[in-house]
N, CA, C, O and the ligand as a Tripos MOL2 file, in Angstrom:
@<TRIPOS>MOLECULE
protein
  313   311    79     0     0
PROTEIN
NO_CHARGES

@<TRIPOS>ATOM
      1 N         -18.8890   15.2060    1.4690 N.3       1 MET1
      2 CA        -20.1850   14.5720    1.7620 C.3       1 MET1
      3 C         -20.5890   13.6640    0.6040 C.2       1 MET1
      4 O         -20.8820   12.4820    0.7830 O.2       1 MET1
      5 N         -20.5940   14.2570   -0.5890 N.am      2 MET2
      6 CA        -20.9240   13.4710   -1.7870 C.3       2 MET2
      7 C         -19.8650   12.4000   -2.0140 C.2       2 MET2
      8 O         -20.1820   11.2640   -2.3650 O.2       2 MET2
      9 N         -18.6170   12.7710   -1.8120 N.am      3 ALA3
     10 CA        -17.5210   11.8190   -2.0200 C.3       3 ALA3
     11 C         -17.6690   10.6320   -1.0730 C.2       3 ALA3
     12 O         -17.4140    9.4910   -1.4560 O.2       3 ALA3
     13 N         -18.0770   10.9010    0.1440 N.am      4 LYS4
     14 CA        -18.2580    9.8310    1.1290 C.3       4 LYS4
     15 C         -19.3320    8.8510    0.6610 C.2       4 LYS4
     16 O         -19.1980    7.6390    0.8250 O.2       4 LYS4
     17 N         -20.3900    9.3930    0.0820 N.am      5 LEU5
     18 CA        -21.4880    8.5650   -0.4170 C.3       5 LEU5
     19 C         -20.9910    7.6970   -1.5680 C.2       5 LEU5
     20 O         -21.2950    6.5060   -1.6360 O.2       5 LEU5
     21 N         -20.2300    8.2990   -2.4620 N.am      6 VAL6
     22 CA        -19.6690    7.5650   -3.6000 C.3       6 VAL6
     23 C         -18.7750    6.4430   -3.0870 C.2       6 VAL6
     24 O         -18.8200    5.3240   -3.5980 O.2       6 VAL6
     25 N         -17.9630    6.7450   -2.0740 N.am      7 ASP7
     26 CA        -17.0980    5.7270   -1.4860 C.3       7 ASP7
     27 C         -17.9040    4.5600   -0.9530 C.2       7 ASP7
     28 O         -17.5390    3.3980   -1.1340 O.2       7 ASP7
     29 N         -19.0080    4.8850   -0.2900 N.am      8 ALA8
     30 CA        -19.8200    3.8520    0.3430 C.3       8 ALA8
     31 C         -20.4630    2.9450   -0.7000 C.2       8 ALA8
     32 O         -20.6150    1.7430   -0.4840 O.2       8 ALA8
     33 N         -20.8380    3.5330   -1.8290 N.am      9 VAL9
     34 CA        -21.5430    2.7710   -2.8620 C.3       9 VAL9
     35 C         -20.5640    2.0250   -3.7640 C.2       9 VAL9
     36 O         -20.7340    0.8330   -4.0200 O.2       9 VAL9
     37 N         -19.5490    2.7230   -4.2410 N.am     10 PHE10
     38 CA        -18.6420    2.1420   -5.2350 C.3      10 PHE10
     39 C         -17.3010    1.7110   -4.6490 C.2      10 PHE10
     40 O         -16.5260    1.0190   -5.3080 O.2      10 PHE10
     41 N         -17.0330    2.1130   -3.4330 N.am     11 GLY11
     42 CA        -15.7170    1.8570   -2.8590 C.3      11 GLY11
     43 C         -14.7880    2.9910   -3.2460 C.2      11 GLY11
     44 O         -14.9120    3.5820   -4.3180 O.2      11 GLY11
     45 N         -13.8520    3.2840   -2.3480 N.am     12 CYS12
     46 CA        -12.9150    4.3750   -2.6030 C.3      12 CYS12
     47 C         -11.9570    3.9630   -3.7090 C.2      12 CYS12
     48 O         -11.5210    2.8130   -3.7660 O.2      12 CYS12
     49 N         -11.6310    4.9050   -4.5890 N.am     13 ARG13
     50 CA        -10.7250    4.5930   -5.6990 C.3      13 ARG13
     51 C          -9.2690    4.8060   -5.2960 C.2      13 ARG13
     52 O          -8.3530    4.5250   -6.0680 O.2      13 ARG13
     53 N          -9.0660    5.3050   -4.0810 N.am     14 HIS14
     54 CA         -7.7150    5.5100   -3.5500 C.3      14 HIS14
     55 C          -6.8340    6.2420   -4.5560 C.2      14 HIS14
     56 O          -5.7710    5.7470   -4.9280 O.2      14 HIS14
     57 N          -7.2660    7.4030   -4.9900 N.am     15 SER15
     58 CA         -6.5240    8.1210   -6.0320 C.3      15 SER15
     59 C          -5.5250    9.1170   -5.4570 C.2      15 SER15
     60 O          -4.6630    9.6140   -6.1810 O.2      15 SER15
     61 N          -5.6300    9.4160   -4.1630 N.am     16 ARG16
     62 CA         -4.6870   10.3680   -3.5640 C.3      16 ARG16
     63 C          -4.0400    9.7190   -2.3440 C.2      16 ARG16
     64 O          -4.7230    9.1790   -1.4730 O.2      16 ARG16
     65 N          -2.7150    9.7830   -2.2990 N.am     17 TYR17
     66 CA         -2.0020    9.1340   -1.2070 C.3      17 TYR17
     67 C          -1.1030   10.1110   -0.4730 C.2      17 TYR17
     68 O          -0.6600   11.1160   -1.0280 O.2      17 TYR17
     69 N          -0.8450    9.7940    0.7830 N.am     18 SER18
     70 CA          0.1680   10.5250    1.5260 C.3      18 SER18
     71 C           1.5400   10.1590    0.9640 C.2      18 SER18
     72 O           1.6570    9.2320    0.1630 O.2      18 SER18
     73 N           2.5720   10.8810    1.3800 N.am     19 PHE19
     74 CA          3.9310   10.5200    0.9940 C.3      19 PHE19
     75 C           4.2620    9.1690    1.6310 C.2      19 PHE19
     76 O           3.8750    8.9180    2.7720 O.2      19 PHE19
     77 N           4.9750    8.2950    0.9070 N.am     20 PRO20
     78 CA          5.2960    6.9840    1.4750 C.3      20 PRO20
     79 C           6.0820    7.0970    2.7780 C.2      20 PRO20
     80 O           7.0130    7.8960    2.8840 O.2      20 PRO20
     81 N           5.7010    6.2940    3.7650 N.am     21 VAL21
     82 CA          6.3550    6.2640    5.0650 C.3      21 VAL21
     83 C           7.1160    4.9440    5.1850 C.2      21 VAL21
     84 O           6.5380    3.8640    5.0630 O.2      21 VAL21
     85 N           8.4210    5.0550    5.4270 N.am     22 THR22
     86 CA          9.2150    3.8420    5.6140 C.3      22 THR22
     87 C           9.3200    3.5340    7.0950 C.2      22 THR22
     88 O           9.6230    4.4080    7.9070 O.2      22 THR22
     89 N           9.0690    2.2910    7.4310 N.am     23 ILE23
     90 CA          9.0900    1.8650    8.8270 C.3      23 ILE23
     91 C          10.4810    1.3570    9.1690 C.2      23 ILE23
     92 O          11.0200    0.4770    8.4980 O.2      23 ILE23
     93 N          11.0460    1.9220   10.2130 N.am     24 ARG24
     94 CA         12.3820    1.5040   10.6380 C.3      24 ARG24
     95 C          12.3310    0.9410   12.0500 C.2      24 ARG24
     96 O          11.3980    1.1880   12.8140 O.2      24 ARG24
     97 N          13.3780    0.1680   12.3690 N.am     25 GLY25
     98 CA         13.5580   -0.2760   13.7320 C.3      25 GLY25
     99 C          12.5610   -1.3370   14.1540 C.2      25 GLY25
    100 O          11.9060   -1.9710   13.3270 O.2      25 GLY25
    101 N          12.4650   -1.5130   15.4550 N.am     26 ALA26
    102 CA         11.7000   -2.6280   16.0060 C.3      26 ALA26
    103 C          10.3120   -2.1930   16.4630 C.2      26 ALA26
    104 O           9.6200   -2.9360   17.1580 O.2      26 ALA26
    105 N           9.9090   -0.9840   16.0680 N.am     27 LYS27
    106 CA          8.5700   -0.5340   16.4390 C.3      27 LYS27
    107 C           7.5270   -1.4720   15.8490 C.2      27 LYS27
    108 O           7.7520   -2.0640   14.7940 O.2      27 LYS27
    109 N           6.3940   -1.6120   16.5150 N.am     28 PRO28
    110 CA          5.3270   -2.4350   15.9380 C.3      28 PRO28
    111 C           4.9170   -1.8630   14.5880 C.2      28 PRO28
    112 O           4.7150   -0.6560   14.4580 O.2      28 PRO28
    113 N           4.7980   -2.7040   13.6090 N.am     29 ARG29
    114 CA          4.5040   -2.2440   12.2640 C.3      29 ARG29
    115 C           3.0050   -2.2500   11.9860 C.2      29 ARG29
    116 O           2.3040   -3.1980   12.3390 O.2      29 ARG29
    117 N           2.5230   -1.1890   11.3540 N.am     30 PRO30
    118 CA          1.1460   -1.2570   10.8690 C.3      30 PRO30
    119 C           1.0480   -2.3890    9.8620 C.2      30 PRO30
    120 O           2.0130   -2.6910    9.1610 O.2      30 PRO30
    121 N          -0.1000   -3.0020    9.7940 N.am     31 GLN31
    122 CA         -0.3250   -4.1320    8.8970 C.3      31 GLN31
    123 C           0.1080   -3.8090    7.4710 C.2      31 GLN31
    124 O           0.7330   -4.6340    6.8040 O.2      31 GLN31
    125 N          -0.2230   -2.6140    7.0120 N.am     32 ALA32
    126 CA          0.0380   -2.2500    5.6190 C.3      32 ALA32
    127 C           1.5290   -2.2400    5.3050 C.2      32 ALA32
    128 O           1.9260   -2.5460    4.1810 O.2      32 ALA32
    129 N           2.3550   -1.8920    6.2820 N.am     33 GLY33
    130 CA          3.7810   -1.7750    6.0230 C.3      33 GLY33
    131 C           4.5420   -3.0750    6.1620 C.2      33 GLY33
    132 O           5.7300   -3.1400    5.8430 O.2      33 GLY33
    133 N           3.8630   -4.1190    6.6390 N.am     34 ALA34
    134 CA          4.5560   -5.3600    6.9330 C.3      34 ALA34
    135 C           5.1280   -6.0100    5.6740 C.2      34 ALA34
    136 O           6.1360   -6.7110    5.7510 O.2      34 ALA34
    137 N           4.5160   -5.7930    4.5440 N.am     35 LEU35
    138 CA          4.9290   -6.4410    3.3060 C.3      35 LEU35
    139 C           6.2100   -5.8260    2.7410 C.2      35 LEU35
    140 O           7.1740   -6.5410    2.4700 O.2      35 LEU35
    141 N           6.2220   -4.5050    2.5640 N.am     36 THR36
    142 CA          7.3450   -3.8610    1.8870 C.3      36 THR36
    143 C           8.2120   -3.0540    2.8430 C.2      36 THR36
    144 O           9.3160   -2.6470    2.4800 O.2      36 THR36
    145 N           7.7280   -2.8170    4.0620 N.am     37 GLY37
    146 CA          8.4420   -1.9470    4.9870 C.3      37 GLY37
    147 C           8.1190   -0.4800    4.7470 C.2      37 GLY37
    148 O           8.5920    0.3920    5.4760 O.2      37 GLY37
    149 N           7.3200   -0.2100    3.7360 N.am     38 THR38
    150 CA          6.9040    1.1570    3.4140 C.3      38 THR38
    151 C           5.4110    1.1500    3.1310 C.2      38 THR38
    152 O           4.8830    0.2240    2.5150 O.2      38 THR38
    153 N           4.7400    2.2030    3.5930 N.am     39 TYR39
    154 CA          3.3090    2.2520    3.2970 C.3      39 TYR39
    155 C           2.8630    3.6720    3.0210 C.2      39 TYR39
    156 O           3.5400    4.6360    3.3810 O.2      39 TYR39
    157 N           1.7080    3.7870    2.3720 N.am     40 VAL40
    158 CA          1.0900    5.0840    2.1440 C.3      40 VAL40
    159 C          -0.3320    5.0180    2.6920 C.2      40 VAL40
    160 O          -0.9070    3.9390    2.8290 O.2      40 VAL40
    161 N          -0.8900    6.1840    3.0030 N.am     41 ALA41
    162 CA         -2.2700    6.2380    3.4660 C.3      41 ALA41
    163 C          -3.1060    6.9570    2.4230 C.2      41 ALA41
    164 O          -2.6830    7.9740    1.8730 O.2      41 ALA41
    165 N          -4.2910    6.4310    2.1500 N.am     42 CYS42
    166 CA         -5.2130    7.0910    1.2330 C.3      42 CYS42
    167 C          -5.7480    8.3500    1.9040 C.2      42 CYS42
    168 O          -6.2470    8.2990    3.0280 O.2      42 CYS42
    169 N          -5.6410    9.4790    1.2090 N.am     43 LEU43
    170 CA         -6.0780   10.7510    1.7960 C.3      43 LEU43
    171 C          -7.6020   10.8580    1.8140 C.2      43 LEU43
    172 O          -8.1540   11.7100    2.5100 O.2      43 LEU43
    173 N          -8.2740   10.0130    1.0660 N.am     44 ASP44
    174 CA         -9.7370   10.0790    1.0000 C.3      44 ASP44
    175 C         -10.4040    9.2100    2.0640 C.2      44 ASP44
    176 O         -11.3190    9.6590    2.7540 O.2      44 ASP44
    177 N          -9.9420    7.9620    2.1920 N.am     45 CYS45
    178 CA        -10.6310    7.0630    3.1250 C.3      45 CYS45
    179 C          -9.7700    6.6800    4.3240 C.2      45 CYS45
    180 O         -10.2670    6.0970    5.2870 O.2      45 CYS45
    181 N          -8.4630    7.0130    4.2660 N.am     46 GLY46
    182 CA         -7.6090    6.7610    5.4160 C.3      46 GLY46
    183 C          -7.0210    5.3560    5.4680 C.2      46 GLY46
    184 O          -6.2620    5.0420    6.3850 O.2      46 GLY46
    185 N          -7.3550    4.5130    4.5060 N.am     47 ARG47
    186 CA         -6.7840    3.1740    4.5100 C.3      47 ARG47
    187 C          -5.2970    3.2340    4.1820 C.2      47 ARG47
    188 O          -4.8330    4.1330    3.4810 O.2      47 ARG47
    189 N          -4.5610    2.2550    4.7050 N.am     48 GLU48
    190 CA         -3.1190    2.2050    4.4610 C.3      48 GLU48
    191 C          -2.7950    1.0490    3.5290 C.2      48 GLU48
    192 O          -3.3970   -0.0220    3.5990 O.2      48 GLU48
    193 N          -1.8200    1.2980    2.6490 N.am     49 PHE49
    194 CA         -1.4320    0.2820    1.6720 C.3      49 PHE49
    195 C           0.0760    0.1440    1.6270 C.2      49 PHE49
    196 O           0.8000    1.1210    1.8170 O.2      49 PHE49
    197 N           0.5580   -1.0830    1.3730 N.am     50 PRO50
    198 CA          1.9980   -1.2560    1.1820 C.3      50 PRO50
    199 C           2.4460   -0.4910   -0.0660 C.2      50 PRO50
    200 O           1.6960   -0.3770   -1.0360 O.2      50 PRO50
    201 N           3.6690    0.0290   -0.0310 N.am     51 TYR51
    202 CA          4.1970    0.7740   -1.1650 C.3      51 TYR51
    203 C           5.5120    0.1490   -1.6090 C.2      51 TYR51
    204 O           6.3950   -0.1120   -0.7920 O.2      51 TYR51
    205 N           5.6300   -0.0870   -2.9090 N.am     52 ASP52
    206 CA          6.8270   -0.6980   -3.4750 C.3      52 ASP52
    207 C           7.7350    0.3960   -4.0240 C.2      52 ASP52
    208 O           7.4530    0.9620   -5.0800 O.2      52 ASP52
    209 N           8.8330    0.7020   -3.3080 N.am     53 TRP53
    210 CA          9.7570    1.7570   -3.7300 C.3      53 TRP53
    211 C          10.4080    1.4120   -5.0670 C.2      53 TRP53
    212 O          10.6220    2.2930   -5.9000 O.2      53 TRP53
    213 N          10.7260    0.1250   -5.2760 N.am     54 GLN54
    214 CA         11.4210   -0.2990   -6.4930 C.3      54 GLN54
    215 C          10.5920    0.0080   -7.7360 C.2      54 GLN54
    216 O          11.0920    0.5270   -8.7340 O.2      54 GLN54
    217 N           9.3030   -0.3330   -7.6370 N.am     55 GLU55
    218 CA          8.4130   -0.1470   -8.7800 C.3      55 GLU55
    219 C           7.7040    1.2040   -8.7130 C.2      55 GLU55
    220 O           7.0070    1.5860   -9.6530 O.2      55 GLU55
    221 N           7.8780    1.9280   -7.6050 N.am     56 MET56
    222 CA          7.2210    3.2190   -7.3960 C.3      56 MET56
    223 C           5.7040    3.0900   -7.5380 C.2      56 MET56
    224 O           5.0610    3.8990   -8.2060 O.2      56 MET56
    225 N           5.1510    2.0750   -6.9080 N.am     57 LYS57
    226 CA          3.6970    1.9420   -7.0020 C.3      57 LYS57
    227 C           3.0950    1.4490   -5.7010 C.2      57 LYS57
    228 O           3.7560    0.8430   -4.8570 O.2      57 LYS57
    229 N           1.8110    1.7370   -5.5820 N.am     58 VAL58
    230 CA          1.0690    1.3380   -4.4000 C.3      58 VAL58
    231 C           0.4540   -0.0370   -4.6480 C.2      58 VAL58
    232 O          -0.0920   -0.2970   -5.7200 O.2      58 VAL58
    233 N           0.5460   -0.8980   -3.6640 N.am     59 ILE59
    234 CA         -0.0010   -2.2470   -3.8000 C.3      59 ILE59
    235 C          -1.3910   -2.2660   -3.1590 C.2      59 ILE59
    236 O          -1.5260   -2.2730   -1.9360 O.2      59 ILE59
    237 N          -2.4090   -2.2730   -4.0010 N.am     60 THR60
    238 CA         -3.7720   -2.1680   -3.4760 C.3      60 THR60
    239 C          -4.5460   -3.4740   -3.5700 C.2      60 THR60
    240 O          -5.5530   -3.6390   -2.8820 O.2      60 THR60
    241 N          -4.1000   -4.4010   -4.4020 N.am     61 SER61
    242 CA         -4.8930   -5.6220   -4.5960 C.3      61 SER61
    243 C          -4.0960   -6.8670   -4.2120 C.2      61 SER61
    244 O          -2.8710   -6.8280   -4.0970 O.2      61 SER61
    245 N          -4.8090   -7.9610   -4.0190 N.am     62 GLN62
    246 CA         -4.1580   -9.2360   -3.7040 C.3      62 GLN62
    247 C          -3.2530   -9.6630   -4.8530 C.2      62 GLN62
    248 O          -2.1850  -10.2290   -4.6180 O.2      62 GLN62
    249 N          -3.6630   -9.4010   -6.0910 N.am     63 ALA63
    250 CA         -2.8660   -9.7760   -7.2630 C.3      63 ALA63
    251 C          -1.5240   -9.0450   -7.2530 C.2      63 ALA63
    252 O          -0.4780   -9.6420   -7.5090 O.2      63 ALA63
    253 N          -1.5700   -7.7370   -6.9510 N.am     64 GLU64
    254 CA         -0.3400   -6.9420   -6.9060 C.3      64 GLU64
    255 C           0.5480   -7.4050   -5.7590 C.2      64 GLU64
    256 O           1.7750   -7.3890   -5.8570 O.2      64 GLU64
    257 N          -0.0930   -7.8160   -4.6750 N.am     65 ARG65
    258 CA          0.6280   -8.3130   -3.5110 C.3      65 ARG65
    259 C           1.3990   -9.5900   -3.8780 C.2      65 ARG65
    260 O           2.5680   -9.7560   -3.5270 O.2      65 ARG65
    261 N           0.7080  -10.4820   -4.5930 N.am     66 ARG66
    262 CA          1.3540  -11.7300   -5.0340 C.3      66 ARG66
    263 C           2.5020  -11.4170   -5.9880 C.2      66 ARG66
    264 O           3.5760  -12.0120   -5.9100 O.2      66 ARG66
    265 N           2.2480  -10.4600   -6.9000 N.am     67 GLU67
    266 CA          3.2580  -10.0460   -7.8740 C.3      67 GLU67
    267 C           4.5120   -9.5340   -7.1630 C.2      67 GLU67
    268 O           5.6410   -9.8470   -7.5410 O.2      67 GLU67
    269 N           4.2720   -8.7350   -6.1180 N.am     68 TYR68
    270 CA          5.3890   -8.1710   -5.3650 C.3      68 TYR68
    271 C           6.2050   -9.2780   -4.7120 C.2      68 TYR68
    272 O           7.4340   -9.2640   -4.7690 O.2      68 TYR68
    273 N           5.5260  -10.2280   -4.0970 N.am     69 ILE69
    274 CA          6.2120  -11.3240   -3.4090 C.3      69 ILE69
    275 C           7.0010  -12.1650   -4.4150 C.2      69 ILE69
    276 O           8.1170  -12.6040   -4.1340 O.2      69 ILE69
    277 N           6.4030  -12.3820   -5.5940 N.am     70 THR70
    278 CA          7.0860  -13.1310   -6.6530 C.3      70 THR70
    279 C           8.3510  -12.4030   -7.0800 C.2      70 THR70
    280 O           9.4070  -13.0210   -7.2160 O.2      70 THR70
    281 N           8.2500  -11.0840   -7.2920 N.am     71 SER71
    282 CA          9.4170  -10.3200   -7.7480 C.3      71 SER71
    283 C          10.4880  -10.2880   -6.6630 C.2      71 SER71
    284 O          11.6810  -10.2770   -6.9660 O.2      71 SER71
    285 N          10.0660  -10.2740   -5.4010 N.am     72 LEU72
    286 CA         11.0150  -10.3380   -4.2880 C.3      72 LEU72
    287 C          11.8130  -11.6380   -4.3390 C.2      72 LEU72
    288 O          13.0360  -11.6420   -4.1930 O.2      72 LEU72
    289 N          11.1030  -12.7280   -4.5460 N.am     73 THR73
    290 CA         11.7240  -14.0440   -4.6070 C.3      73 THR73
    291 C          12.7520  -14.0670   -5.7300 C.2      73 THR73
    292 O          13.8430  -14.6150   -5.5770 O.2      73 THR73
    293 N          12.3900  -13.4630   -6.8640 N.am     74 HIS74
    294 CA         13.3100  -13.4340   -7.9990 C.3      74 HIS74
    295 C          14.5360  -12.5950   -7.6830 C.2      74 HIS74
    296 O          15.6550  -12.9720   -8.0290 O.2      74 HIS74
    297 N          14.3320  -11.4610   -7.0260 N.am     75 ARG75
    298 CA         15.4540  -10.5840   -6.6800 C.3      75 ARG75
    299 C          16.4370  -11.3120   -5.7610 C.2      75 ARG75
    300 O          17.6520  -11.1940   -5.9160 O.2      75 ARG75
    301 N          15.8880  -12.0730   -4.7950 N.am     76 GLN76
    302 CA         16.7540  -12.7660   -3.8570 C.3      76 GLN76
    303 C          17.4730  -13.9200   -4.5290 C.2      76 GLN76
    304 O          18.6070  -14.2410   -4.1700 O.2      76 GLN76
    305 N          16.8230  -14.5500   -5.5050 N.am     77 ALA77
    306 CA         17.4190  -15.6890   -6.2140 C.3      77 ALA77
    307 C          18.5350  -15.2300   -7.1310 C.2      77 ALA77
    308 O          19.4880  -15.9740   -7.3630 O.2      77 ALA77
    309 N          18.4330  -14.0110   -7.6600 N.am     78 ALA78
    310 CA         19.4040  -13.5240   -8.6410 C.3      78 ALA78
    311 C          20.7410  -13.1930   -7.9860 C.2      78 ALA78
    312 O          21.6740  -12.7690   -8.6680 O.2      78 ALA78
    313 ZN         -9.2450    5.4230   -0.3670 Zn       79 ZN79
@<TRIPOS>BOND
     1     1     2 1
     2     2     3 1
     3     3     4 2
     4     3     5 am
     5     5     6 1
     6     6     7 1
     7     7     8 2
     8     7     9 am
     9     9    10 1
    10    10    11 1
    11    11    12 2
    12    11    13 am
    13    13    14 1
    14    14    15 1
    15    15    16 2
    16    15    17 am
    17    17    18 1
    18    18    19 1
    19    19    20 2
    20    19    21 am
    21    21    22 1
    22    22    23 1
    23    23    24 2
    24    23    25 am
    25    25    26 1
    26    26    27 1
    27    27    28 2
    28    27    29 am
    29    29    30 1
    30    30    31 1
    31    31    32 2
    32    31    33 am
    33    33    34 1
    34    34    35 1
    35    35    36 2
    36    35    37 am
    37    37    38 1
    38    38    39 1
    39    39    40 2
    40    39    41 am
    41    41    42 1
    42    42    43 1
    43    43    44 2
    44    43    45 am
    45    45    46 1
    46    46    47 1
    47    47    48 2
    48    47    49 am
    49    49    50 1
    50    50    51 1
    51    51    52 2
    52    51    53 am
    53    53    54 1
    54    54    55 1
    55    55    56 2
    56    55    57 am
    57    57    58 1
    58    58    59 1
    59    59    60 2
    60    59    61 am
    61    61    62 1
    62    62    63 1
    63    63    64 2
    64    63    65 am
    65    65    66 1
    66    66    67 1
    67    67    68 2
    68    67    69 am
    69    69    70 1
    70    70    71 1
    71    71    72 2
    72    71    73 am
    73    73    74 1
    74    74    75 1
    75    75    76 2
    76    75    77 am
    77    77    78 1
    78    78    79 1
    79    79    80 2
    80    79    81 am
    81    81    82 1
    82    82    83 1
    83    83    84 2
    84    83    85 am
    85    85    86 1
    86    86    87 1
    87    87    88 2
    88    87    89 am
    89    89    90 1
    90    90    91 1
    91    91    92 2
    92    91    93 am
    93    93    94 1
    94    94    95 1
    95    95    96 2
    96    95    97 am
    97    97    98 1
    98    98    99 1
    99    99   100 2
   100    99   101 am
   101   101   102 1
   102   102   103 1
   103   103   104 2
   104   103   105 am
   105   105   106 1
   106   106   107 1
   107   107   108 2
   108   107   109 am
   109   109   110 1
   110   110   111 1
   111   111   112 2
   112   111   113 am
   113   113   114 1
   114   114   115 1
   115   115   116 2
   116   115   117 am
   117   117   118 1
   118   118   119 1
   119   119   120 2
   120   119   121 am
   121   121   122 1
   122   122   123 1
   123   123   124 2
   124   123   125 am
   125   125   126 1
   126   126   127 1
   127   127   128 2
   128   127   129 am
   129   129   130 1
   130   130   131 1
   131   131   132 2
   132   131   133 am
   133   133   134 1
   134   134   135 1
   135   135   136 2
   136   135   137 am
   137   137   138 1
   138   138   139 1
   139   139   140 2
   140   139   141 am
   141   141   142 1
   142   142   143 1
   143   143   144 2
   144   143   145 am
   145   145   146 1
   146   146   147 1
   147   147   148 2
   148   147   149 am
   149   149   150 1
   150   150   151 1
   151   151   152 2
   152   151   153 am
   153   153   154 1
   154   154   155 1
   155   155   156 2
   156   155   157 am
   157   157   158 1
   158   158   159 1
   159   159   160 2
   160   159   161 am
   161   161   162 1
   162   162   163 1
   163   163   164 2
   164   163   165 am
   165   165   166 1
   166   166   167 1
   167   167   168 2
   168   167   169 am
   169   169   170 1
   170   170   171 1
   171   171   172 2
   172   171   173 am
   173   173   174 1
   174   174   175 1
   175   175   176 2
   176   175   177 am
   177   177   178 1
   178   178   179 1
   179   179   180 2
   180   179   181 am
   181   181   182 1
   182   182   183 1
   183   183   184 2
   184   183   185 am
   185   185   186 1
   186   186   187 1
   187   187   188 2
   188   187   189 am
   189   189   190 1
   190   190   191 1
   191   191   192 2
   192   191   193 am
   193   193   194 1
   194   194   195 1
   195   195   196 2
   196   195   197 am
   197   197   198 1
   198   198   199 1
   199   199   200 2
   200   199   201 am
   201   201   202 1
   202   202   203 1
   203   203   204 2
   204   203   205 am
   205   205   206 1
   206   206   207 1
   207   207   208 2
   208   207   209 am
   209   209   210 1
   210   210   211 1
   211   211   212 2
   212   211   213 am
   213   213   214 1
   214   214   215 1
   215   215   216 2
   216   215   217 am
   217   217   218 1
   218   218   219 1
   219   219   220 2
   220   219   221 am
   221   221   222 1
   222   222   223 1
   223   223   224 2
   224   223   225 am
   225   225   226 1
   226   226   227 1
   227   227   228 2
   228   227   229 am
   229   229   230 1
   230   230   231 1
   231   231   232 2
   232   231   233 am
   233   233   234 1
   234   234   235 1
   235   235   236 2
   236   235   237 am
   237   237   238 1
   238   238   239 1
   239   239   240 2
   240   239   241 am
   241   241   242 1
   242   242   243 1
   243   243   244 2
   244   243   245 am
   245   245   246 1
   246   246   247 1
   247   247   248 2
   248   247   249 am
   249   249   250 1
   250   250   251 1
   251   251   252 2
   252   251   253 am
   253   253   254 1
   254   254   255 1
   255   255   256 2
   256   255   257 am
   257   257   258 1
   258   258   259 1
   259   259   260 2
   260   259   261 am
   261   261   262 1
   262   262   263 1
   263   263   264 2
   264   263   265 am
   265   265   266 1
   266   266   267 1
   267   267   268 2
   268   267   269 am
   269   269   270 1
   270   270   271 1
   271   271   272 2
   272   271   273 am
   273   273   274 1
   274   274   275 1
   275   275   276 2
   276   275   277 am
   277   277   278 1
   278   278   279 1
   279   279   280 2
   280   279   281 am
   281   281   282 1
   282   282   283 1
   283   283   284 2
   284   283   285 am
   285   285   286 1
   286   286   287 1
   287   287   288 2
   288   287   289 am
   289   289   290 1
   290   290   291 1
   291   291   292 2
   292   291   293 am
   293   293   294 1
   294   294   295 1
   295   295   296 2
   296   295   297 am
   297   297   298 1
   298   298   299 1
   299   299   300 2
   300   299   301 am
   301   301   302 1
   302   302   303 1
   303   303   304 2
   304   303   305 am
   305   305   306 1
   306   306   307 1
   307   307   308 2
   308   307   309 am
   309   309   310 1
   310   310   311 1
   311   311   312 2
@<TRIPOS>SUBSTRUCTURE
     1 MET1         2 RESIDUE 1 A MET
     2 MET2         6 RESIDUE 1 A MET
     3 ALA3        10 RESIDUE 1 A ALA
     4 LYS4        14 RESIDUE 1 A LYS
     5 LEU5        18 RESIDUE 1 A LEU
     6 VAL6        22 RESIDUE 1 A VAL
     7 ASP7        26 RESIDUE 1 A ASP
     8 ALA8        30 RESIDUE 1 A ALA
     9 VAL9        34 RESIDUE 1 A VAL
    10 PHE10       38 RESIDUE 1 A PHE
    11 GLY11       42 RESIDUE 1 A GLY
    12 CYS12       46 RESIDUE 1 A CYS
    13 ARG13       50 RESIDUE 1 A ARG
    14 HIS14       54 RESIDUE 1 A HIS
    15 SER15       58 RESIDUE 1 A SER
    16 ARG16       62 RESIDUE 1 A ARG
    17 TYR17       66 RESIDUE 1 A TYR
    18 SER18       70 RESIDUE 1 A SER
    19 PHE19       74 RESIDUE 1 A PHE
    20 PRO20       78 RESIDUE 1 A PRO
    21 VAL21       82 RESIDUE 1 A VAL
    22 THR22       86 RESIDUE 1 A THR
    23 ILE23       90 RESIDUE 1 A ILE
    24 ARG24       94 RESIDUE 1 A ARG
    25 GLY25       98 RESIDUE 1 A GLY
    26 ALA26      102 RESIDUE 1 A ALA
    27 LYS27      106 RESIDUE 1 A LYS
    28 PRO28      110 RESIDUE 1 A PRO
    29 ARG29      114 RESIDUE 1 A ARG
    30 PRO30      118 RESIDUE 1 A PRO
    31 GLN31      122 RESIDUE 1 A GLN
    32 ALA32      126 RESIDUE 1 A ALA
    33 GLY33      130 RESIDUE 1 A GLY
    34 ALA34      134 RESIDUE 1 A ALA
    35 LEU35      138 RESIDUE 1 A LEU
    36 THR36      142 RESIDUE 1 A THR
    37 GLY37      146 RESIDUE 1 A GLY
    38 THR38      150 RESIDUE 1 A THR
    39 TYR39      154 RESIDUE 1 A TYR
    40 VAL40      158 RESIDUE 1 A VAL
    41 ALA41      162 RESIDUE 1 A ALA
    42 CYS42      166 RESIDUE 1 A CYS
    43 LEU43      170 RESIDUE 1 A LEU
    44 ASP44      174 RESIDUE 1 A ASP
    45 CYS45      178 RESIDUE 1 A CYS
    46 GLY46      182 RESIDUE 1 A GLY
    47 ARG47      186 RESIDUE 1 A ARG
    48 GLU48      190 RESIDUE 1 A GLU
    49 PHE49      194 RESIDUE 1 A PHE
    50 PRO50      198 RESIDUE 1 A PRO
    51 TYR51      202 RESIDUE 1 A TYR
    52 ASP52      206 RESIDUE 1 A ASP
    53 TRP53      210 RESIDUE 1 A TRP
    54 GLN54      214 RESIDUE 1 A GLN
    55 GLU55      218 RESIDUE 1 A GLU
    56 MET56      222 RESIDUE 1 A MET
    57 LYS57      226 RESIDUE 1 A LYS
    58 VAL58      230 RESIDUE 1 A VAL
    59 ILE59      234 RESIDUE 1 A ILE
    60 THR60      238 RESIDUE 1 A THR
    61 SER61      242 RESIDUE 1 A SER
    62 GLN62      246 RESIDUE 1 A GLN
    63 ALA63      250 RESIDUE 1 A ALA
    64 GLU64      254 RESIDUE 1 A GLU
    65 ARG65      258 RESIDUE 1 A ARG
    66 ARG66      262 RESIDUE 1 A ARG
    67 GLU67      266 RESIDUE 1 A GLU
    68 TYR68      270 RESIDUE 1 A TYR
    69 ILE69      274 RESIDUE 1 A ILE
    70 THR70      278 RESIDUE 1 A THR
    71 SER71      282 RESIDUE 1 A SER
    72 LEU72      286 RESIDUE 1 A LEU
    73 THR73      290 RESIDUE 1 A THR
    74 HIS74      294 RESIDUE 1 A HIS
    75 ARG75      298 RESIDUE 1 A ARG
    76 GLN76      302 RESIDUE 1 A GLN
    77 ALA77      306 RESIDUE 1 A ALA
    78 ALA78      310 RESIDUE 1 A ALA
    79 ZN79       313 GROUP 0 **** ****
């Protein structure tokens, strides 16, 4: 109850995540998994985020998203 109020005022800090789920096959992909093919769900607010297996981190911001795409480009170029 209190946590919900804190989320509403300050935004969820997304500190607890489900185990990363990798999306396989031609099933429709949740938006969150479209970037990396893997996503996690926040256990507090239920939002889904792309997960980077290589870096072992959750991509929660636009900056991290750009960083991921940049590193992908570099990996493919190498
Ligand atoms: Zn959250």
